[in-house]
C-alpha positions in Angstrom: -0.1 0.0 -0.1 1.5 3.2 -1.0 2.0 6.0 1.6 -1.0 8.2 0.4 -3.4 5.3 0.3 -2.2 4.4 4.0 -2.5 7.9 5.1 -6.3 8.0 3.5 -7.1 4.6 5.2 -6.1 6.1 8.7 -7.8 9.2 8.2 -10.9 7.1 7.4 -10.4 5.0 10.5 -10.1 7.9 12.5 -13.1 9.7 11.1 -15.0 6.4 11.9 -14.0 6.5 15.4 -14.6 10.1 15.9 -17.9 9.8 14.3 -19.0 6.8 16.4 -19.0 9.1 19.9 -22.0 10.8 19.4 -23.7 7.6 18.6 -22.4 6.1 21.6 -23.6 9.2 23.6 -27.1 8.8 22.3 -27.3 5.0 23.1 -26.6 5.7 26.7 -30.2 6.0 28.5 -30.5 8.2 31.5 -33.4 7.0 34.0 -34.5 9.7 36.3 -35.1 8.5 39.8 -37.5 10.7 42.1 -37.2 10.5 45.7 -39.3 12.4 48.2 -42.9 11.0 48.2 -42.0 8.5 51.0 -38.7 7.6 52.8 -35.4 8.6 51.2 -34.8 12.3 52.7 -32.7 11.3 56.0 -29.0 12.1 55.6 -28.3 8.4 56.1 -30.9 7.5 53.5 -29.6 10.1 50.8 -25.8 8.6 51.3 -27.2 4.9 50.8 -29.1 6.2 47.9 -26.3 7.9 46.3 -24.0 4.8 46.7 -26.5 2.7 45.4 -26.5 5.0 42.2 -22.9 5.2 42.0 -22.6 1.2 41.9 -25.3 0.9 39.2 -23.7 3.7 37.0 -20.1 2.3 37.5 -21.5 -1.2 36.1 -23.5 0.0 33.3 -22.5 1.7 29.9 -26.0 1.7 28.4 -27.9 3.1 31.3 -27.2 5.7 33.7 -29.4 6.7 36.9 -29.9 10.6 37.8 -31.3 10.7 41.2 -33.5 13.4 42.3 -34.3 14.1 46.0 -36.8 16.5 46.7 -38.1 17.5 50.3 -41.3 15.3 51.5 -42.9 18.5 52.1 -43.1 19.5 48.6 -42.5 16.3 46.6 -46.2 15.9 46.0 -46.4 19.4 44.4 -43.2 19.0 42.5 -44.1 15.9 41.0 -47.4 17.2 40.0 -45.8 20.1 38.3 -43.4 17.8 36.5 -46.0 15.4 35.3 -48.0 18.6 33.9 -45.2 20.1 32.2 -44.3 16.7 30.5 -41.2 16.5 32.5 -42.2 13.5 34.7 -39.5 11.4 35.9 -39.0 7.7 34.9 -39.2 6.0 38.4 -40.8 7.2 41.7 -40.2 5.7 45.2 -39.8 4.5 47.7 -43.4 5.1 47.8 -46.5 3.5 49.5 -50.2 4.2 48.9 -50.2 7.4 50.7 -47.7 9.0 48.5 -49.2 7.1 45.2 -52.8 7.9 45.6 -52.7 11.6 44.2 -51.4 10.3 41.1 -53.4 7.2 40.4 -53.8 6.8 36.4 -50.0 7.9 35.9 -48.2 4.5 36.8 -47.1 1.8 34.1 -48.5 -1.6 34.1 -45.4 -4.0 34.6 -47.0 -7.1 33.7 -45.6 -7.0 30.0 -42.1 -6.0 31.3 -42.0 -8.9 33.8 -43.1 -11.4 31.0 -40.5 -10.0 28.4 -37.8 -9.9 30.9 -38.6 -13.1 32.5 -38.2 -11.5 35.9 -39.1 -14.2 38.7 -42.3 -13.1 40.5 -42.7 -16.3 42.0 -40.0 -15.3 44.7 -42.6 -13.3 46.4 -45.7 -14.2 48.2 -48.4 -14.2 45.5 -50.8 -12.1 47.7 -48.1 -9.5 48.2 -47.9 -9.3 44.4 -51.6 -8.8 44.0 -51.5 -6.2 46.7 -50.0 -3.9 44.0 -52.6 -4.6 41.2 -54.9 -1.9 40.5 -57.4 -0.5 37.6 -54.0 0.4 35.8 -52.5 -3.2 36.1 -49.8 -4.4 38.3 -47.8 -1.1 39.2 -45.5 -2.2 41.6 -43.3 -5.3 43.0 -43.1 -6.3 46.7 -40.3 -4.4 48.3 -40.3 -2.9 51.9 -42.8 -3.6 54.6 -43.6 -1.6 57.5 -45.6 -3.4 60.0 -47.1 -1.6 63.1 -46.5 -2.4 66.8 -46.0 -0.9 70.1 -42.5 0.6 71.2 -41.7 0.8 74.8 -39.1 1.9 77.0 -38.0 -0.7 79.6 -36.5 1.7 82.1 -39.6 3.7 82.3 -41.8 0.6 83.2 -39.0 -0.4 85.7 -38.9 3.1 87.4 -42.8 2.8 87.8 -42.8 -0.8 88.8 -45.3 -1.3 85.9 -45.0 -4.9 84.2 -44.1 -4.8 80.5 -46.7 -5.4 77.8 -46.8 -9.0 76.5 -44.0 -10.3 74.5 -46.1 -12.1 71.9 -49.5 -12.2 70.0 -51.9 -14.4 72.0 -50.4 -13.6 75.5 -52.3 -11.7 78.2 -51.0 -8.8 80.2 -49.2 -9.5 83.5 -52.4 -9.3 85.5 -53.8 -12.2 83.2 -56.3 -9.7 81.5 -56.6 -9.0 77.8 -53.8 -6.7 76.2 -56.5 -4.2 74.6 -57.1 -0.5 74.3 -58.6 -0.5 77.8 -55.5 -2.1 79.1 -53.3 0.3 77.2 -55.3 3.3 78.6 -54.8 1.8 82.1 -51.1 1.3 81.9 -50.6 4.5 80.1 -52.1 6.5 83.1 -49.8 4.5 85.5 -46.9 5.8 83.4 -47.7 9.4 83.1 -46.2 11.5 85.7 -46.1 15.0 86.7 -43.0 17.1 88.2 -43.7 15.7 91.8 -44.1 12.0 90.6 -47.6 11.5 90.9 -49.3 9.6 88.1 -52.4 10.3 86.2 -54.4 7.9 88.3 -53.6 9.8 91.5 -55.7 12.7 92.9 -52.5 14.7 93.4 -51.9 14.6 89.9 -51.2 18.1 88.1 -51.9 17.7 84.4 -50.4 21.2 83.8 -46.9 19.9 85.1 -46.7 16.7 83.3 -43.1 15.5 82.7 -43.8 11.9 81.1 -46.5 10.5 79.1 -47.6 6.9 79.0 -48.6 6.8 75.4 -48.5 8.4 71.9 -49.3 7.2 68.4 -46.0 8.8 66.9 -46.2 10.4 63.7 -49.6 9.6 63.0 -53.2 11.1 62.2 -56.9 10.3 62.5 -56.9 7.5 60.0 -54.0 5.7 61.8 -55.5 6.4 65.1 -58.8 4.9 64.2 -57.2 1.9 62.6 -56.4 0.6 66.3 -60.2 -0.1 66.7 -60.7 -1.7 63.4 -60.0 -1.6 59.8 -62.7 0.8 58.3 -62.4 3.8 56.0 -65.1 6.8 55.9 -66.6 5.7 52.6 -68.9 3.1 51.6 -69.4 0.5 48.8 -71.5 3.1 47.0 -68.7 5.9 47.2 -70.7 7.6 50.0 -69.2 9.1 53.2 -70.1 7.5 56.6 -69.0 7.5 60.1 -67.3 4.1 60.9 -67.6 2.7 64.4 -63.9 2.5 64.7 -63.5 6.3 64.0 -66.4 7.1 66.5 -65.0 5.0 69.2 -61.2 5.6 68.6 -61.1 8.9 68.1 -63.4 9.6 71.1 -60.8 7.4 72.9 -57.7 9.3 71.8 -59.3 12.7 72.7 -60.3 11.7 76.0 -56.6 10.1 76.4 -55.4 13.6 75.5 -57.6 15.9 77.3 -59.5 13.9 80.2 -57.0 11.4 81.2 -53.7 13.2 79.9 -51.9 10.1 79.2 -51.6 11.2 75.5 -49.6 14.6 74.9 -51.6 17.4 73.2 -50.5 19.1 70.2 -48.5 21.8 72.0 -46.9 19.3 74.3 -46.0 17.2 71.4 -44.3 20.1 69.7 -42.5 21.1 72.7 -38.7 20.7 73.7 -39.6 18.3 76.5 -41.0 15.8 73.6 -38.2 16.6 71.2 -40.5 18.9 69.0 -42.6 16.4 67.6 -40.4 13.1 67.8 -41.9 12.3 71.1 -40.7 8.8 71.9 -37.1 9.8 71.2 -37.2 12.3 73.5 -37.2 9.6 76.6 -40.3 10.9 78.1 -42.9 8.8 76.5 -43.2 5.1 77.9 -45.4 3.8 74.8 -45.6 4.7 71.3 -47.6 3.1 68.5 -45.8 3.3 65.0 -44.1 1.3 62.3 -40.7 -0.5 61.8 -39.5 2.5 59.7 -39.2 4.3 63.2 -36.1 2.6 63.7 -34.5 5.3 61.7 -35.4 7.9 64.0 -35.0 6.8 67.8 -32.4 9.2 68.5 -30.6 8.8 71.6 -33.0 6.1 72.7 -30.9 3.3 71.6 -30.6 0.6 74.3 -33.6 0.7 76.4 -36.3 -0.1 74.4 -38.1 -3.1 73.1 -41.2 -4.0 71.0 -44.7 -5.4 71.6 -47.9 -6.8 70.1 -50.7 -4.3 68.9 -53.4 -4.4 71.5 -56.9 -5.7 70.4 -60.3 -4.0 70.5 -63.5 -6.2 71.0 -61.4 -9.1 70.4 -60.0 -8.0 67.1 -56.2 -6.9 66.7 -55.3 -4.6 63.9 -52.0 -3.8 63.0 -51.8 -1.0 60.3 -49.5 -1.6 57.6 -47.2 0.6 55.4 -45.4 -0.8 52.5 -43.1 0.9 50.1 -41.9 0.3 46.8 -40.8 1.9 43.2 -43.1 2.7 40.4 -42.5 3.3 36.9 -44.3 6.4 35.3 -46.6 5.7 32.4 -44.8 8.5 30.5 -41.5 7.0 30.3 -39.8 6.9 27.1 -37.7 4.0 28.1 -40.0 1.4 29.8 -37.2 -1.4 29.4 -34.4 0.5 30.8 -36.7 1.7 33.6 -37.8 -1.8 34.6 -34.0 -2.8 34.7 -33.3 0.0 37.1 -36.4 -1.0 39.1 -35.6 -4.5 39.6 -31.9 -3.5 40.3 -33.3 -1.5 43.4 -35.6 -4.1 44.8 -33.3 -7.1 44.5 -29.7 -7.9 45.8 -27.1 -5.8 47.3 -28.9 -2.6 46.4 -32.2 -3.7 48.0 -30.4 -4.8 51.3 -28.4 -1.5 51.5 -31.9 0.5 51.0 -33.9 -1.5 53.2 -31.6 -1.1 56.1 -31.8 2.7 56.1 -35.4 3.0 54.9 -36.3 0.6 57.9 -38.3 -1.4 56.0 -38.7 -5.5 56.4 -37.7 -7.2 53.1 -40.6 -8.6 51.1 -38.4 -11.3 50.1 -38.2 -14.0 53.2 -34.7 -15.1 52.1 -33.5 -11.4 53.0 -35.3 -11.1 56.3 -32.6 -12.7 58.6 -29.7 -10.5 57.4 -32.0 -7.4 57.8 -32.8 -8.0 61.4 -29.0 -9.0 62.1 -28.0 -5.9 60.9 -30.6 -4.1 63.1 -29.0 -5.8 66.0 -25.7 -4.3 65.3 -27.4 -0.8 65.8 -29.4 -2.0 68.5 -27.8 -4.7 70.3 -30.1 -5.0 73.5 -32.2 -7.9 72.1 -35.1 -6.5 70.5 -38.0 -8.8 70.0 -38.0 -8.7 66.1 -40.5 -11.7 66.0 -43.5 -9.0 67.0 -42.5 -7.4 63.9 -42.9 -10.2 61.5 -46.0 -11.5 63.3 -47.6 -8.2 62.9 -48.0 -8.9 59.3 -50.9 -11.3 60.1 -52.8 -8.4 61.6 -52.7 -5.9 58.8 -55.8 -3.7 58.1 -57.8 -4.4 55.3 -59.0 -2.1 54.0 -55.6 -0.3 54.4 -56.0 3.0 56.4 -54.1 4.9 53.4 -56.7 3.5 50.7 -57.5 5.6 47.8 -60.6 7.5 47.9 -61.9 10.2 45.5 -60.5 13.6 45.7 -57.6 12.0 47.7 -55.4 15.1 48.4 -58.3 17.3 49.3 -59.8 14.6 51.7 -56.6 14.0 53.4 -56.2 18.2 53.7 -59.6 18.0 55.4 -58.9 15.2 57.9 -55.7 17.0 58.6 -57.8 19.9 59.7 -59.7 17.9 62.1 -56.5 16.3 63.4 -55.2 19.6 64.4 -58.5 20.5 65.9 -58.5 17.6 68.3 -55.1 17.8 69.2 -55.2 21.6 70.1 -58.6 22.0 71.4 -59.9 21.3 75.0 -63.8 20.8 75.7 -64.4 19.7 72.0 -67.5 17.9 71.0 -65.7 15.1 69.3 -68.7 13.4 68.1 -70.3 16.7 66.6 -66.9 17.4 64.8 -66.9 14.1 63.5 -70.1 14.6 61.7 -69.1 17.7 60.4 -66.0 15.9 59.1 -68.1 13.1 57.3 -70.5 15.9 55.8 -67.5 17.7 54.4 -66.0 14.6 53.0 -69.2 13.9 51.0 -69.0 17.3 49.4 -65.3 16.2 48.3 -66.4 12.9 47.2 -69.1 14.3 45.0 -66.6 17.1 43.5 -63.9 14.7 42.9 -64.3 15.3 39.3 -64.6 19.2 39.3 -61.7 21.5 38.7 -62.8 24.0 41.4 -60.4 25.5 44.2 -60.7 24.6 47.8 -62.7 27.8 48.4 -65.5 26.8 46.1 -66.5 23.4 47.6 -68.4 24.8 50.5 -66.2 22.6 52.8 -66.2 24.0 56.2 -62.8 24.0 58.3 -64.3 22.5 61.8 -64.6 24.5 64.7 
């Protein structure tokens, strides 16, 4: 080959190589992962999510994950705006019913992708898979479960010489009586102390000088409060609002426990320094807390003197409200196959184990549960009775307290108004306020398809 022809061949080769770079860049698909509707905003969670993204991106040339983390307080509004402007992310999560209800109709049916990819859904409990089936199709796969139960501080029980709650479902309290809501009230009052050491059952007790409370339903609201008295929602099979017995009885119990018996902190007390400005159980000044497994993320300085106990019963029925988080693909994604590859990466293997640990979620895959609890034992080595968490799944609320209702966001806002009212108002006629709430919910159900502003609905704010 002549020098000229050789030079031309080399130039052609370089042109081919250089010309291929734009094509290579175009072949790399970016999948956006939106975090904020549920867990994911705590520092340790952000660190773990970043590590998972870095590991995926380092091992994939064809797909790269772009992580978007938005503060939970504005995440729903932000995602709504992104959807409206045509800039929706590819994947959202972790997110449960609560976070996803407002975006019903925007999620991709995973069934075709499961079939085309050969992803093994048999590794999950079939009922767990079916729980993610909606009118849109199969919109999620099981990932993290967050059963609820009772956290309690051993030291506070010991100091008041009050026996601990039972250690397993089916056991009675130490006095042989049923571990029920009446017993929670009784024990809660014994563990509520004023600054002079009197408990809430004693005549000398000063409710204006409480330094320790017996019970709190941590980071909860009316739907969750009522669930302790049964699994019901304020909507019937015909889509009409009605007042369930669990709401009438349960919310009266909570109101009386707050303002009459004083073993549950009021709104102002909960948000004070003595109760860690809202994170009451972590303050060390609350003996029992009803909440979920995810609360292992946020116990603060309370690391070695607590344990967990079963949910109490009401009228012989035990209800342990359940949260469950997973990742969902938006139906607007332009890259469903690549998004599904990222989704399955997040919910299986080392990535899932890393994320579940910081999210505080029990793995849906039974094969991962032993390692999950072993890792929690390293953080909390006092010997937590994790079997209670596992067994609580058998008592999950159905229907779930966060189930979809029409006009979901505005219904949630109205229920939040009611919660603020009964947390902050003494001498309230709670039953009358409940009737007002139900009437307002009916208006919201009836106007679910209208595009009116909140002020146009005729909905009251309660009094």
